[in-house]
C-alpha positions as CSV (number, residue, x, y, z in Angstrom):
1,X,-3.3,-126.2,-72.1
2,X,0.2,-124.9,-71.2
3,X,0.3,-122.9,-74.4
4,X,-3.0,-121.2,-73.5
5,X,-1.7,-120.4,-70.0
6,X,1.5,-118.9,-71.4
7,X,-0.4,-116.9,-74.0
8,X,-2.7,-115.5,-71.3
9,X,0.3,-114.6,-69.1
10,X,2.0,-112.9,-72.1
11,X,-1.1,-111.0,-73.0
12,X,-1.7,-109.9,-69.4
13,X,1.9,-108.7,-69.2
14,X,1.5,-106.7,-72.4
15,X,-1.8,-105.2,-71.2
16,X,-0.4,-104.2,-67.9
17,X,2.7,-102.6,-69.5
18,X,0.4,-100.7,-71.9
19,X,-1.7,-99.4,-69.1
20,X,1.3,-98.2,-67.2
21,X,2.7,-96.5,-70.3
22,X,-0.7,-94.9,-71.0
23,X,-1.0,-93.6,-67.4
24,X,2.6,-92.3,-67.5
25,X,2.1,-90.4,-70.8
26,X,-1.4,-89.1,-70.1
27,X,-1.5,-88.2,-66.4
28,X,2.0,-88.2,-64.8
29,X,3.6,-86.1,-67.6
30,X,0.8,-83.5,-67.5
31,X,1.0,-83.4,-63.7
32,X,4.8,-82.7,-63.8
33,X,4.3,-79.9,-66.4
34,X,1.6,-78.3,-64.3
35,X,3.9,-78.2,-61.3
36,X,6.5,-76.3,-63.4
37,X,3.8,-73.9,-64.5
38,X,2.7,-73.3,-61.0
39,X,6.3,-72.6,-59.9
40,X,6.8,-70.1,-62.7
41,X,3.5,-68.4,-62.2
42,X,3.9,-68.0,-58.4
43,X,5.3,-64.8,-57.0
44,X,8.6,-65.4,-55.2
45,X,8.4,-64.8,-51.4
46,X,11.0,-63.1,-49.3
47,X,12.8,-65.7,-47.4
48,X,15.0,-64.6,-44.5
49,X,18.4,-66.0,-44.7
50,X,19.4,-68.2,-41.9
51,X,22.4,-67.1,-39.9
52,X,25.1,-69.4,-38.8
53,X,24.6,-70.8,-35.3
54,X,27.9,-70.4,-33.3
55,X,28.6,-71.0,-29.7
56,X,29.1,-68.0,-27.5
57,X,32.8,-67.2,-26.8
58,X,34.2,-68.3,-23.4
59,X,35.6,-65.4,-21.5
60,X,39.0,-65.8,-19.7
61,X,38.8,-65.9,-15.9
62,X,41.6,-63.6,-14.9
63,X,41.8,-61.7,-11.6
64,X,43.2,-58.2,-12.0
65,X,44.2,-55.6,-9.4
66,X,44.5,-51.9,-10.1
67,X,47.3,-50.1,-8.3
68,X,47.3,-46.4,-7.8
69,X,50.1,-44.5,-9.5
70,X,52.8,-42.9,-7.3
71,X,53.7,-40.2,-9.9
72,X,52.9,-36.6,-9.4
73,X,50.5,-34.9,-11.8
74,X,52.2,-33.0,-14.6
75,X,51.9,-29.2,-14.6
76,X,50.7,-27.4,-17.6
77,X,53.3,-25.4,-19.6
78,X,53.1,-21.7,-19.8
79,X,50.3,-20.5,-22.1
80,X,48.6,-23.8,-22.5
81,X,44.8,-24.1,-22.4
82,X,43.1,-26.9,-20.4
83,X,41.2,-29.4,-22.5
84,X,38.1,-29.2,-20.3
85,X,36.9,-25.7,-19.4
86,X,35.5,-25.0,-15.9
87,X,31.8,-25.3,-15.7
88,X,30.1,-21.9,-15.7
89,X,27.6,-21.0,-13.0
90,X,24.1,-21.9,-14.0
91,X,21.4,-19.5,-13.0
92,X,18.6,-21.0,-11.0
93,X,15.4,-21.5,-13.0
94,X,12.6,-18.9,-12.4
95,X,10.4,-19.7,-9.5
96,X,12.8,-21.9,-7.6
97,X,13.4,-19.3,-4.9
98,X,10.1,-17.7,-5.2
99,X,8.9,-15.9,-2.0
100,X,5.2,-14.9,-2.0
101,X,5.7,-12.3,0.7
102,X,8.0,-10.2,-1.5
103,X,6.6,-7.5,-3.8
104,X,5.4,-8.5,-7.2
105,X,8.3,-6.9,-9.1
106,X,10.8,-9.0,-7.0
107,X,8.8,-12.2,-7.5
108,X,9.1,-14.9,-10.2
109,X,8.5,-13.6,-13.8
110,X,5.9,-15.4,-15.9
111,X,7.2,-17.2,-19.0
112,X,5.5,-16.5,-22.3
113,X,4.7,-19.9,-23.9
114,X,4.7,-20.0,-27.7
115,X,1.3,-21.2,-29.0
116,X,0.7,-22.7,-32.5
117,X,-0.7,-20.4,-35.1
118,X,-4.3,-21.4,-35.8
119,X,-4.0,-20.3,-39.4
120,X,-1.0,-22.5,-40.1
121,X,-1.7,-25.8,-41.9
122,X,-2.1,-28.8,-39.6
123,X,-0.7,-32.3,-40.1
124,X,-3.3,-34.9,-40.9
125,X,-2.9,-38.3,-39.2
126,X,-3.1,-40.8,-41.9
127,X,-3.4,-43.7,-39.5
128,X,-6.9,-42.5,-38.5
129,X,-8.1,-42.3,-42.1
130,X,-10.9,-44.5,-43.5
131,X,-9.0,-45.8,-46.5
132,X,-8.8,-49.5,-47.2
133,X,-5.1,-49.7,-46.9
134,X,-4.8,-52.8,-44.7
135,X,-8.4,-54.1,-44.9
136,X,-10.4,-56.2,-47.4
137,X,-14.1,-56.1,-48.1
138,X,-14.3,-59.8,-47.4
139,X,-12.8,-59.3,-43.9
140,X,-15.2,-56.5,-43.0
141,X,-18.1,-58.6,-44.2
142,X,-17.0,-61.5,-42.2
143,X,-16.5,-59.4,-39.0
144,X,-20.2,-58.5,-39.1
145,X,-19.7,-55.1,-37.5
146,X,-21.4,-53.1,-40.2
147,X,-24.4,-53.8,-42.4
148,X,-23.0,-51.9,-45.5
149,X,-19.6,-50.8,-46.5
150,X,-18.8,-49.4,-49.9
151,X,-15.9,-47.9,-51.8
152,X,-17.4,-45.4,-54.2
153,X,-15.7,-44.8,-57.6
154,X,-15.8,-41.2,-58.8
155,X,-15.2,-42.1,-62.4
156,X,-17.8,-44.9,-62.9
157,X,-20.8,-45.7,-60.6
158,X,-20.7,-49.3,-61.8
159,X,-17.2,-49.7,-60.3
160,X,-18.5,-49.1,-56.8
161,X,-17.4,-52.0,-54.6
162,X,-18.5,-53.2,-51.1
163,X,-21.1,-55.3,-49.4
164,X,-24.6,-54.9,-48.0
165,X,-26.7,-57.1,-45.8
166,X,-30.5,-56.9,-45.9
167,X,-32.6,-57.7,-42.8
168,X,-35.9,-59.4,-43.7
169,X,-39.0,-58.0,-42.0
170,X,-42.3,-59.6,-41.1
171,X,-44.3,-56.8,-39.4
172,X,-48.0,-56.4,-39.0
173,X,-49.2,-56.0,-42.6
174,X,-45.6,-55.2,-43.8
175,X,-43.2,-57.9,-45.1
176,X,-39.9,-57.8,-46.8
177,X,-39.3,-61.6,-46.7
178,X,-42.6,-63.3,-47.5
179,X,-45.2,-61.5,-49.6
180,X,-48.4,-63.1,-48.2
181,X,-49.8,-66.4,-47.0
182,X,-50.0,-67.9,-50.5
183,X,-46.3,-68.8,-50.8
184,X,-44.0,-66.7,-48.8
185,X,-41.3,-66.6,-51.4
186,X,-38.1,-64.9,-50.3
187,X,-38.2,-62.1,-52.8
188,X,-35.2,-60.3,-51.3
189,X,-33.0,-63.4,-52.0
190,X,-33.7,-63.0,-55.7
191,X,-32.6,-59.3,-55.9
192,X,-29.6,-60.1,-53.6
193,X,-28.5,-62.8,-55.9
194,X,-28.8,-60.5,-59.0
195,X,-26.7,-57.8,-57.3
196,X,-24.0,-60.3,-56.4
197,X,-23.8,-61.6,-60.0
198,X,-24.0,-58.4,-61.9
199,X,-22.3,-55.8,-59.7
200,X,-19.2,-55.5,-57.5
201,X,-21.3,-55.3,-54.3
202,X,-21.8,-58.5,-52.3
203,X,-25.4,-58.6,-51.2
204,X,-27.0,-61.2,-48.9
205,X,-29.8,-61.6,-46.4
206,X,-28.8,-61.3,-42.7
207,X,-30.5,-63.0,-39.8
208,X,-34.1,-64.1,-39.3
209,X,-37.2,-62.1,-40.1
210,X,-37.9,-59.3,-37.6
211,X,-41.5,-59.0,-36.3
212,X,-41.2,-55.6,-34.6
213,X,-39.5,-52.6,-36.1
214,X,-37.9,-51.3,-32.9
215,X,-34.6,-53.2,-32.7
216,X,-31.4,-51.0,-32.5
217,X,-29.4,-53.1,-35.0
218,X,-32.0,-52.1,-37.7
219,X,-30.5,-48.5,-37.6
220,X,-27.4,-49.8,-39.5
221,X,-29.4,-51.1,-42.5
222,X,-29.1,-48.6,-45.3
223,X,-32.4,-49.8,-46.8
224,X,-35.5,-51.5,-45.6
225,X,-38.1,-53.0,-47.9
226,X,-41.8,-52.6,-47.1
227,X,-44.1,-54.8,-49.1
228,X,-47.7,-56.0,-48.4
229,X,-47.4,-58.7,-45.8
230,X,-49.5,-60.8,-43.5
231,X,-51.8,-58.9,-41.1
232,X,-52.0,-60.0,-37.5
233,X,-55.3,-59.6,-35.7
234,X,-58.2,-57.7,-37.1
235,X,-58.2,-56.9,-40.8
236,X,-60.9,-54.2,-40.7
237,X,-58.5,-51.4,-39.9
238,X,-55.5,-50.1,-41.9
239,X,-53.7,-52.5,-44.1
240,X,-50.4,-51.9,-42.2
241,X,-50.2,-51.1,-38.5
242,X,-47.1,-50.2,-36.5
243,X,-47.0,-49.6,-32.7
244,X,-46.2,-46.2,-31.2
245,X,-42.6,-47.3,-30.3
246,X,-42.2,-48.6,-33.8
247,X,-43.3,-45.3,-35.3
248,X,-40.9,-43.4,-33.1
249,X,-38.1,-45.8,-34.1
250,X,-39.0,-45.4,-37.8
251,X,-38.8,-41.6,-37.6
252,X,-35.4,-41.8,-35.9
253,X,-34.2,-44.2,-38.5
254,X,-35.2,-42.0,-41.4
255,X,-33.7,-38.9,-39.9
256,X,-30.5,-40.8,-39.1
257,X,-29.8,-41.6,-42.8
258,X,-31.9,-44.7,-43.4
259,X,-34.0,-45.3,-46.5
260,X,-37.3,-47.1,-47.3
261,X,-38.5,-48.7,-50.4
262,X,-42.3,-49.2,-50.4
263,X,-43.7,-51.2,-53.3
264,X,-47.2,-52.6,-54.1
265,X,-49.4,-53.3,-57.1
266,X,-52.8,-52.3,-58.4
267,X,-55.0,-54.7,-56.3
268,X,-57.5,-53.7,-53.6
269,X,-55.1,-54.7,-50.8
270,X,-52.3,-52.8,-52.5
271,X,-54.4,-49.7,-52.6
272,X,-55.1,-49.8,-48.9
273,X,-51.4,-50.6,-48.2
274,X,-50.1,-47.6,-50.0
275,X,-52.7,-45.3,-48.3
276,X,-51.6,-46.7,-44.9
277,X,-47.9,-46.1,-45.8
278,X,-48.4,-42.5,-46.9
279,X,-50.4,-41.8,-43.7
280,X,-47.7,-43.4,-41.6
281,X,-44.9,-41.4,-43.2
282,X,-46.8,-38.2,-42.9
283,X,-47.3,-38.9,-39.2
284,X,-43.7,-39.8,-38.7
285,X,-42.1,-36.9,-40.6
286,X,-44.9,-34.3,-40.5
287,X,-44.4,-30.8,-41.8
288,X,-40.7,-31.3,-42.1
289,X,-41.0,-33.4,-45.2
290,X,-43.0,-33.6,-48.4
291,X,-44.3,-36.2,-50.9
292,X,-43.5,-35.5,-54.5
293,X,-43.4,-37.5,-57.9
294,X,-39.8,-38.3,-58.8
295,X,-38.7,-36.5,-61.9
296,X,-36.9,-38.4,-64.7
297,X,-33.6,-36.8,-63.8
298,X,-33.7,-38.0,-60.2
299,X,-30.7,-39.9,-58.9
300,X,-32.8,-43.1,-58.4
301,X,-33.2,-43.5,-62.2
302,X,-29.4,-43.2,-62.8
303,X,-27.8,-44.8,-59.7
304,X,-26.5,-47.8,-61.6
305,X,-28.5,-48.3,-64.8
306,X,-29.9,-45.3,-66.7
307,X,-33.6,-44.9,-67.2
308,X,-34.5,-41.9,-69.3
309,X,-38.3,-42.4,-69.1
310,X,-38.8,-44.2,-65.8
311,X,-38.8,-47.8,-64.5
312,X,-40.5,-50.7,-66.3
313,X,-44.3,-50.1,-66.5
314,X,-43.9,-46.4,-65.6
315,X,-44.7,-43.5,-67.9
316,X,-43.2,-40.2,-66.8
317,X,-45.4,-37.2,-67.5
318,X,-45.5,-33.7,-66.0
319,X,-47.7,-33.4,-62.8
320,X,-48.7,-30.0,-61.5
321,X,-47.9,-29.4,-57.9
322,X,-51.0,-28.6,-55.8
323,X,-50.4,-25.5,-53.6
324,X,-50.7,-26.0,-49.9
325,X,-50.5,-29.8,-50.0
326,X,-47.1,-31.4,-49.3
327,X,-48.5,-34.9,-48.8
328,X,-50.9,-35.4,-51.8
329,X,-50.9,-38.9,-53.2
330,X,-53.4,-39.4,-56.1
331,X,-55.8,-42.3,-55.5
332,X,-56.8,-44.8,-58.2
333,X,-59.5,-47.4,-58.3
334,X,-58.1,-50.9,-58.1
335,X,-57.7,-53.2,-61.1
336,X,-59.1,-50.7,-63.6
337,X,-56.2,-51.0,-66.1
338,X,-55.1,-47.3,-65.6
339,X,-51.5,-46.3,-66.0
340,X,-49.6,-46.7,-62.7
341,X,-48.7,-43.6,-60.8
342,X,-45.0,-44.5,-60.8
343,X,-42.4,-43.6,-58.2
344,X,-43.0,-41.0,-55.5
345,X,-40.4,-39.8,-53.1
346,X,-40.5,-38.6,-49.5
347,X,-38.1,-35.7,-48.9
348,X,-36.7,-34.6,-45.6
349,X,-34.2,-31.7,-45.5
350,X,-33.3,-32.1,-49.1
351,X,-32.7,-35.8,-49.0
352,X,-35.0,-38.5,-50.5
353,X,-35.5,-40.9,-47.5
354,X,-38.3,-43.1,-48.9
355,X,-39.4,-44.2,-52.4
356,X,-43.1,-45.2,-52.9
357,X,-44.0,-47.4,-55.9
358,X,-47.2,-48.9,-57.3
359,X,-45.4,-50.8,-60.1
360,X,-45.3,-54.1,-58.2
361,X,-41.5,-54.4,-58.9
362,X,-41.1,-57.0,-56.2
363,X,-43.6,-59.3,-57.9
364,X,-41.9,-58.7,-61.2
365,X,-38.4,-59.6,-60.1
366,X,-39.6,-62.7,-58.2
367,X,-41.8,-64.0,-61.0
368,X,-45.0,-63.9,-58.9
369,X,-48.4,-63.3,-60.4
370,X,-49.8,-59.8,-60.4
371,X,-52.2,-58.7,-57.6
372,X,-55.0,-58.1,-60.0
373,X,-56.4,-61.5,-61.2
374,X,-57.2,-60.3,-64.8
375,X,-54.0,-58.3,-65.3
376,X,-51.7,-59.9,-67.8
377,X,-53.9,-63.0,-68.3
378,X,-55.0,-63.7,-71.9
379,X,-58.3,-65.5,-72.5
380,X,-58.1,-68.9,-74.1
381,X,-59.0,-69.2,-77.8
382,X,-62.4,-70.5,-78.7
383,X,-62.7,-74.1,-79.8
384,X,-60.7,-75.8,-77.1
385,X,-59.7,-78.7,-79.4
386,X,-56.2,-77.3,-79.9
387,X,-53.5,-78.0,-77.3
388,X,-52.6,-75.2,-75.0
389,X,-49.1,-73.7,-75.6
390,X,-46.7,-74.0,-72.7
391,X,-46.4,-70.9,-70.5
392,X,-43.3,-68.9,-71.0
393,X,-41.1,-68.1,-68.0
394,X,-41.7,-64.6,-66.6
395,X,-39.3,-61.8,-67.5
396,X,-37.5,-60.8,-64.4
397,X,-34.4,-59.0,-65.5
398,X,-35.9,-55.4,-66.1
399,X,-37.4,-55.5,-62.6
400,X,-34.2,-56.7,-61.0
401,X,-32.3,-53.9,-62.7
402,X,-34.7,-51.4,-61.3
403,X,-34.3,-52.9,-57.8
404,X,-30.5,-52.5,-58.3
405,X,-30.9,-48.8,-58.8
406,X,-33.0,-48.5,-55.6
407,X,-30.2,-50.3,-53.7
408,X,-27.4,-48.3,-55.1
409,X,-29.2,-45.0,-54.5
410,X,-29.5,-46.0,-50.8
411,X,-25.9,-47.0,-50.6
412,X,-24.4,-43.9,-52.3
413,X,-26.7,-41.1,-51.4
414,X,-25.2,-38.3,-49.2
415,X,-25.9,-38.7,-45.5
416,X,-26.8,-42.4,-45.8
417,X,-26.2,-45.1,-43.3
418,X,-23.8,-47.0,-45.5
419,X,-20.1,-46.6,-44.4
420,X,-18.1,-45.1,-47.2
421,X,-14.4,-45.7,-47.3
422,X,-11.7,-44.5,-49.6
423,X,-10.0,-46.9,-52.1
424,X,-6.5,-48.0,-51.2
425,X,-3.6,-46.0,-52.7
426,X,-2.7,-48.8,-55.2
427,X,-6.4,-49.1,-56.3
428,X,-7.0,-45.4,-57.1
429,X,-7.2,-44.4,-60.8
430,X,-5.1,-41.6,-62.2
431,X,-7.0,-38.4,-62.9
432,X,-7.7,-37.9,-66.5
433,X,-5.7,-34.8,-67.6
434,X,-7.6,-34.4,-70.9
435,X,-4.5,-34.6,-73.0
436,X,-4.6,-36.7,-76.2
437,X,-3.6,-40.3,-75.6
438,X,-1.4,-42.6,-77.6
439,X,-2.9,-44.0,-80.7
440,X,-3.2,-47.8,-81.0
441,X,-0.8,-47.8,-84.0
442,X,1.7,-45.9,-81.9
443,X,1.3,-48.3,-79.0
444,X,2.0,-51.3,-81.4
445,X,5.1,-49.5,-82.7
446,X,6.4,-48.8,-79.2
447,X,5.8,-52.5,-78.2
448,X,7.7,-53.7,-81.3
449,X,10.6,-51.3,-80.5
450,X,10.7,-52.7,-76.9
451,X,10.8,-56.3,-78.3
452,X,13.7,-55.2,-80.6
453,X,15.6,-53.8,-77.6
454,X,15.1,-57.1,-75.7
455,X,16.4,-59.1,-78.6
456,X,19.7,-57.3,-78.4
457,X,20.2,-58.7,-74.9
458,X,21.5,-62.2,-74.1
459,X,19.1,-65.1,-73.8
460,X,19.3,-67.9,-71.2
461,X,18.2,-71.5,-71.3
462,X,17.4,-73.6,-68.3
463,X,17.2,-77.4,-68.3
464,X,15.5,-78.7,-65.1
465,X,14.8,-82.4,-64.2
466,X,11.2,-83.4,-63.9
467,X,9.5,-84.1,-61.6
468,X,10.5,-80.9,-59.8
469,X,13.1,-81.5,-57.1
470,X,14.5,-84.8,-58.6
471,X,18.3,-84.9,-59.3
472,X,20.0,-85.7,-62.6
473,X,21.5,-88.9,-61.2
474,X,24.3,-91.0,-62.6
475,X,25.4,-90.5,-66.2
476,X,25.0,-86.7,-66.1
477,X,23.5,-84.6,-68.9
478,X,24.8,-83.6,-72.3
479,X,23.7,-80.7,-74.3
480,X,24.7,-79.9,-77.8
481,X,23.7,-76.4,-78.9
482,X,24.1,-75.4,-82.5
483,X,27.1,-73.1,-82.9
484,X,28.3,-73.6,-79.3
485,X,29.5,-77.2,-79.2
486,X,28.9,-79.8,-76.4
487,X,28.1,-78.9,-72.8
488,X,28.4,-81.7,-70.3
489,X,27.0,-81.7,-66.7
490,X,28.8,-84.5,-64.8
491,X,27.6,-83.9,-61.2
492,X,24.6,-86.1,-60.7
493,X,23.5,-84.4,-57.5
494,X,22.4,-81.3,-59.4
495,X,18.8,-80.7,-60.5
496,X,19.7,-79.1,-63.8
497,X,21.7,-76.4,-65.6
498,X,21.3,-72.7,-66.6
499,X,23.1,-71.8,-69.8
500,X,23.6,-68.1,-70.4
501,X,25.1,-65.8,-73.1
502,X,23.0,-67.3,-75.9
503,X,21.6,-65.3,-78.8
504,X,17.8,-64.6,-79.1
505,X,15.8,-66.4,-81.7
506,X,15.3,-70.0,-82.8
507,X,18.0,-72.4,-81.5
508,X,18.5,-76.1,-82.3
509,X,19.4,-78.2,-79.2
510,X,20.2,-81.9,-78.8
511,X,19.9,-83.5,-75.4
512,X,21.5,-86.8,-74.3
513,X,20.3,-88.2,-71.0
514,X,19.9,-91.8,-69.7
515,X,21.1,-93.5,-72.9
516,X,18.3,-91.5,-74.8
517,X,18.7,-88.7,-77.2
518,X,16.2,-86.1,-78.3
519,X,16.5,-82.9,-80.4
520,X,14.2,-79.9,-80.8
521,X,14.1,-76.2,-81.8
522,X,13.5,-73.7,-79.1
523,X,12.6,-70.0,-79.4
524,X,14.8,-67.9,-77.1
525,X,13.9,-64.4,-75.9
526,X,16.5,-61.8,-75.1
527,X,16.8,-60.8,-71.5
528,X,14.6,-63.8,-70.5
529,X,15.1,-67.4,-69.3
530,X,13.4,-70.2,-71.3
531,X,12.7,-73.2,-69.1
532,X,12.7,-76.8,-70.5
533,X,11.7,-79.7,-68.3
534,X,13.3,-83.0,-69.3
535,X,12.5,-86.5,-68.0
536,X,12.6,-90.2,-69.0
537,X,9.2,-91.6,-69.8
538,X,8.3,-95.3,-70.1
539,X,9.6,-98.5,-68.7
540,X,12.8,-100.4,-69.6
541,X,13.5,-100.6,-73.3
542,X,10.2,-98.7,-74.0
543,X,11.6,-95.5,-72.3
544,X,12.0,-92.3,-74.2
545,X,13.4,-88.8,-73.5
546,X,10.7,-86.1,-73.0
547,X,11.4,-82.4,-73.5
548,X,8.7,-79.9,-72.4
549,X,9.5,-76.2,-73.0
550,X,7.5,-73.7,-70.8
551,X,5.7,-70.7,-72.2
552,X,6.5,-68.5,-69.2
553,X,9.7,-66.5,-69.4
554,X,11.3,-64.3,-66.8
555,X,14.5,-62.3,-66.2
556,X,17.4,-64.2,-64.7
557,X,17.0,-62.7,-61.2
558,X,13.3,-63.4,-61.0
559,X,13.8,-66.9,-62.4
560,X,16.5,-67.6,-59.8
561,X,14.2,-66.5,-57.0
562,X,11.5,-68.9,-58.2
563,X,13.9,-71.9,-58.4
564,X,16.1,-70.9,-55.5
565,X,15.7,-74.2,-53.8
566,X,17.3,-76.2,-56.6
567,X,21.0,-76.9,-57.2
568,X,21.8,-75.7,-60.7
569,X,25.1,-75.4,-62.6
570,X,25.4,-72.0,-64.3
571,X,27.3,-72.1,-67.6
572,X,28.3,-69.2,-69.8
573,X,28.3,-70.5,-73.4
574,X,31.0,-69.5,-75.8
575,X,31.0,-69.7,-79.6
576,X,32.7,-72.8,-81.0
577,X,33.0,-74.3,-77.5
């Protein structure tokens, strides 16, 4: 029985020691190395040096009495000039002794004030500019003062950055949040998510659904979505109804730089909805605007993605303009399988303020079924003995890309509501001069020449005790570098050593620390410091010396700033030392 107990204790001891060694090798060592990598990767911060604190000097308490001199002032020799000349009489300023009773010629004279030349160049106050020098897009988005702020890129429309917030609408017959009473799926959330994931514009929904289009904060939205929604009250009249104050507000919004995207399908309700929308816009804008089919070269088709022949489901074909009719919108019978009319635009003073679509883009990007029951539904095969194939997921990406173009057109169009700011100075790209650039082969040759120049400089090697911040301790540290002899660090209060004046290239080094010895070959780079973290791993007689060279290399000054809180001994190695 005693043998069994002793055997169990021995096995338990072996198991616990094995677990401790395993944890030390797998977790603690990797954690120490990650701390070194983080220190090397971090940018050194400017730390203000602390001044010595000294007590203020104590002034002597001495009473002094000044006695007037009894000597006579010395006279100037003949021909000498006094150091201080007598003050000249100053003429009184004009108007000081002005008497209104005197004649005009004896009165005060008018001074001619010099005015700035209006044709001269004026100085622009850079503080009042709209550049993003001290601001971030995230800060403006969090402040919630604007609904849309963008930084346009003149070189690539896909590099436009910023944010936009959409306000969901739930008006009488018009909805931008829920389509109808059959599901109420938030279709705007789908397109906002796609814009966030595939562009540099942060898009999101803002606030709760608005039921009346007359709120002043709606003026800041660069784009509003009008889709067929739930009707309130009687359904015998127009499909979409807005009050008089809402119509006035809509006209002010469009004239103030706002944009509308009106989208529906081919169903009977969609036909009535589009007719009501065209009549509403004609009433709001009147003879100042016009309704026209968007040509293939319109900015909507090229705002972000390029569509040479229209959006998905659209077939661009020439349409003759009818004379004397600025608001003609062709009518189509519902659910007849005819080609959709495509995109029409509402123009006011040369700007497209609204886009009307019968492509049902919002149903396509949200994966909803079409408004016509028989549209896109295949009849089942005869002989129903075979199992039905599983339905494929609806294709949404082409419709989401088209919606992205609609959004970017509203954000970037001239005169829009979106706030446009200049990029910061450090973020602006250099103007392309048109000169031929450097060939890739030449760049590789220049890079190799730069490496050769660095190899001619001295290399440095740093040994730092791990974990970071731990001292060497008793016994010190011994380093044996091939060709340079033995280097010994005796002070145990140090955290490591920095050896300089070494040649670049492979170097064999042997380290003695804590009765353990380990050797390895390290690749040194000219003009850079190679960092090696050393530590003792294990317990008792199972301990071993671990050397972990780091891949990050920096110049001596930059490396010293990153490890400025450590006490290191700087050694200049000499040949045959």
